[in-house]
C-alpha positions in Angstrom: -0.1 0.2 0.3 1.3 3.3 -0.9 1.7 6.2 1.5 -0.5 9.2 1.0 2.9 11.3 0.0 3.6 8.7 -2.9 -0.2 8.7 -3.9 0.1 12.5 -4.3 3.2 12.5 -6.2 2.2 10.0 -8.5 -1.4 11.9 -9.1 0.5 14.9 -9.9 2.7 13.4 -12.3 -0.4 11.9 -14.1 -1.5 15.4 -14.3 1.5 17.0 -15.6 2.0 19.4 -12.7 5.3 20.5 -11.5 5.5 19.4 -7.5 8.0 19.6 -4.9 7.8 18.1 -1.3 8.2 20.6 1.5 9.7 19.1 4.4 8.8 22.4 6.2 5.2 22.3 5.8 5.0 18.5 5.0 3.0 18.9 1.8 3.6 19.1 -1.9 4.0 22.5 -3.5 3.1 23.1 -7.2 5.1 25.4 -9.4 4.3 26.7 -12.9 7.0 28.5 -14.7 9.2 28.7 -12.0 6.6 30.7 -9.9 5.0 29.0 -6.6 1.3 28.3 -7.2 -0.2 26.8 -3.9 0.1 23.5 -2.2 -1.2 20.6 -3.9 -3.3 18.4 -1.6 -6.6 16.6 -3.4 -7.0 14.3 -0.3 -8.2 17.3 1.7 -8.7 20.1 -0.9 -12.3 19.9 -2.8 -10.9 22.1 -5.6 -7.7 20.3 -6.4 -9.6 16.8 -6.1 -12.1 18.1 -8.9 -9.5 19.6 -10.9 -7.6 16.4 -10.9 -10.9 14.5 -11.8 -11.8 16.6 -14.7 -8.3 16.9 -16.1 -7.9 13.0 -16.3 -11.6 12.4 -17.0 -11.8 10.2 -13.5 -15.5 9.5 -12.8 -16.1 8.8 -8.9 -19.4 7.8 -7.4 -20.4 5.9 -4.4 -22.8 3.6 -3.2 -24.3 4.1 0.2 -26.2 0.6 -0.1 -23.1 -1.0 -0.4 -21.0 1.2 1.8 -18.4 1.9 -0.9 -17.0 4.1 -3.3 -15.3 3.7 -6.9 -14.0 5.6 -9.7 -13.8 5.2 -13.3 -11.3 6.3 -15.8 -13.6 7.3 -18.8 -11.1 6.5 -21.5 -10.7 3.2 -20.2 -13.7 1.5 -19.0 -11.5 -1.4 -17.8 -9.9 0.5 -15.0 -11.9 0.8 -12.2 -10.8 1.3 -8.5 -12.8 0.8 -5.4 -12.6 0.9 -1.8 -14.8 0.7 1.5 -16.2 4.1 2.4 -15.2 5.4 5.9 -18.6 7.6 6.5 -16.9 10.7 5.2 -18.3 10.9 1.9 -16.2 13.9 0.5 -13.0 12.5 2.0 -14.1 9.0 0.4 -14.5 10.8 -3.1 -11.4 12.6 -2.8 -9.3 9.7 -2.3 -10.7 7.4 -4.9 -10.1 10.3 -7.0 -6.5 10.4 -6.0 -6.0 6.8 -6.2 -7.1 6.4 -9.7 -4.9 9.3 -10.6 -2.2 7.7 -8.9 -2.3 4.9 -11.2 -2.2 6.6 -14.1 0.8 8.1 -12.7 2.4 4.6 -12.0 1.4 3.6 -15.5 3.5 6.5 -16.9 6.8 5.5 -15.3 
């Protein structure tokens, strides 16, 4: 199982983001054209997660009756990622988006 940092780094790679780990703040920082754009954390930031899902064509969904969440990568219907829900719907959707994005980033290696 990958750490959150590893998932985030792979997700950033998939999206084509230039990020560096900040030991001071314990987070990934996003740069564009050499200029700081802010931190990148789609595990906690709804906006970062939505931008990542849109950029990579990831469709998240959840099934309350099955207590699970899943994400499909739209350009490959065979890539579907799932996990048990934790009870925090927003956090679960953010995490499944990051897991799907990380899989894309890992396949790029």
